[in-house]
C-alpha positions as CSV (number, residue, x, y, z in Angstrom):
1,M,-30.6,-53.5,-29.2
2,G,-33.6,-54.4,-28.0
3,V,-37.0,-53.0,-26.2
4,L,-35.7,-54.1,-23.1
5,D,-32.1,-53.2,-23.1
6,R,-33.1,-49.8,-24.7
7,A,-35.0,-49.9,-21.1
8,K,-32.4,-50.7,-19.0
9,E,-30.0,-48.6,-20.4
10,V,-31.9,-45.1,-20.0
11,S,-33.4,-46.5,-15.8
12,G,-29.7,-46.8,-15.2
13,I,-30.0,-51.0,-14.5
14,S,-28.1,-51.7,-17.5
15,D,-25.7,-54.7,-16.5
16,S,-22.5,-52.9,-18.7
17,E,-22.4,-50.4,-15.0
18,E,-22.2,-53.4,-12.9
19,S,-19.9,-52.8,-9.6
20,P,-17.9,-55.2,-8.8
21,L,-19.5,-55.4,-5.3
22,P,-22.7,-54.6,-5.3
23,Y,-23.7,-54.6,-1.7
24,V,-22.8,-52.8,1.2
25,C,-23.5,-52.3,5.2
26,L,-24.9,-49.7,6.5
27,A,-23.7,-49.8,9.6
28,C,-20.0,-50.5,9.2
29,E,-19.8,-50.0,5.4
30,T,-18.5,-53.4,4.6
31,T,-18.8,-54.5,0.8
32,F,-19.7,-57.4,-0.3
33,E,-19.9,-59.8,-3.5
34,V,-23.4,-61.5,-2.5
35,Q,-26.5,-59.9,-0.8
36,H,-26.3,-61.7,3.4
37,H,-29.8,-60.9,5.8
38,S,-27.2,-59.5,7.9
39,C,-23.8,-58.5,7.5
40,P,-21.3,-61.3,9.2
41,V,-19.0,-58.1,9.6
42,C,-21.0,-56.5,12.3
43,G,-24.3,-58.7,12.5
44,S,-26.5,-55.5,11.1
45,Y,-29.5,-55.8,9.4
46,D,-29.2,-52.7,7.0
47,L,-28.1,-54.0,3.9
48,R,-28.8,-52.7,0.5
49,C,-27.4,-52.6,-3.1
50,S,-24.4,-50.5,-3.8
51,R,-26.1,-49.0,-6.4
52,W,-29.9,-47.6,-4.7
53,V,-26.8,-45.7,-1.7
54,K,-25.1,-42.4,-2.9
55,Q,-21.6,-42.5,-2.1
């Protein structure tokens, strides 16, 4: 394991824990596989990476 792999693991951004739907709209709680600028369901601009949002 390299230094960068260890740093990813310690910081919590390891690839092994990747969510299948990494993006979520905070307005309507729809999840997406790709990042959008606005939610295609409700039109909100409040989209976040799901690992940053407390579930």
